[in-house]
N, C-alpha and C positions, 0 to 999 in steps of 0.2 A: 511908767512903772507897769510891769506886767502883773497879771493876777497872781502868779506864783510869788512874786517879789512882795506884793501887798500882804498876802497871807503869811509869808515867812516873817515880815516885819511886825504883823500883829501878833503872831505865835511867840516871837521873842519876849513878850510881855508877861507870858505865863509860865510857871514852873514846870507845867506838865502839858505836853501837846494836846492831850485830850480836852484840856480846858479852853483851848483855842478853836474848837470846832464850830461854836456858834458864830464868833466873829468871821471865821473863814467862810462859812456859809453865806453870810450876808455880803461879804466881798465877791464871792463867786455868783451869787444871785444878781448883784448889780452889774457885774460884767456880761452875764448871759441872759438876763431876764427871767430865768427860771433855773431849776435845778434837776435836769435830766440825769439819768444813771451814770453817763460817762463823766459828767461834771462832779458827782458825788464821789466817784472813784478817784478823779483827779485831786479832789480835796483830801481824800484819805491818803493818797500817795504823797502829796506835799507834806503833811503833817506826820506821816508815818504811823497812822493809827489804822484800826480796823475799820473796813468799809461799813460794816453793820453799826458801829457807833455813829458814824456820819449819817447813815440812812435813818436811824432811830430818831435823831434829833430832827432831821429834815422832813420827816413825816409826822412828828408829834405837834410841832409848833405851827399855827396858822400863819405865822410870819414868813414861813419858807413855802415856796411853790415848786412842786415837782413837775407841774404841767404849765404850759404857757398861760398867762393871764393878760387881759387887757391893759391898755395903757393906764387906766384907772381902775384900780381893784376896790370895789365897794363891799365892805364887810359889815353887815348889819348885825348887831348883837341880838341874840334871841333868848337870853337868860331871863330869869324871873322879873327883875325890875324893868327891863326894857319891854318884855312881853306884856307886863301889866300896863305899861304906858303906850301900848299900841304898836309894838314892832311888827306883829304879824299883819296888820292892815298895811303897814308901810312897806313890808316885803311884797304884798300884793300889788301895791301901787308901783313899786319899782319894776316888777316883772311886767306889768302892763305898759309903764312908760318906756321901758327899754326893749320891749317885745322879746323878752328872753325869760327863762325860768333860773331859778336858783342854781348856781353851779355852771352856768353857761356864760359865753362871752358874745358880745353883739358882733354881727357880721363884719362891721367896720373895724373890729379890734379895739374900739375905744374903752368898753366897760366890761369887766367881769363882776358878776353878782354872786356873793357868797353870803351865808349866815354863819356867824361864829358863836360859840358857847358863852363867852364873857369877854368883854373888853375891859373890865375893872374900872368902869366909869359910871356906876350906878347913879350918882348925883346928877348926871347929864342925861339920863334915860328919857326917851329912846336915843341910843347913840349908834353912830356908824363910823367906822374908820375908813379913809380913803388914802392909800399910801401910808404915810406915817402920821397923818393928822386926823384928830377926832372932831367930829361934828355932832353936837348934842342938842337936847330938847327939840328933837326933829318933829315935824309934821309935814303934811303933803306939800304945803308952799315952800317950806324951807328945802325939802328935797329937790322940788323942781327948780328952785333957784340955784341950788348947788349943781345939779346937772347942767342947766344952762351955762353957769360959770366955767364949768370944766370943758364943755363943747366950745365955749368961746375962746378958751386958752389955745385950743388946737386950731381954731380957725384963724387966729391971730399970727398963726405960724410959730407958736412958742416951741421950742425944741425940747421935747419931753420923751425921754427914754422909757420903755415898758416898766422898768423898775424905779421910775422916778417918784419923787415925793411931792405931789401937787399941794400947794399951800391953800388951806381952807380960809373961811371967813374969820 
């Protein structure tokens, strides 16, 4: 099934095409790995909506990526609960362990490191999202184990697309 067909199928579930923008963006991102301008335009054209409506959603939510991201997108929450539980130190550790800064991708394309405002999982603080999975009650040892686990997945030859959802612990 083509991306257009998938988006049209998803859009058929909504009374208004504008309501289908978010699922359409997810479909497009899974297809392309990220959402550059021409893909945003294509989504708008398929749905028959204004490009600005598509752009607004794609740039507002951290779920969507307008720039390429690594195979594993590490999104560390830096809101109050996580900050009070050590997220700042964990971010520094991740930057050192991966030899990149927040917002960068490792040279091998495996990891992109981001901090996000809130993941809505304060009970798990500090928490990090990898793909669609949450990893909570993090400390340096758990982060190191998670990174090792993710690297091992690729070394075993697991077929993982850039927009894939690695399964956590």
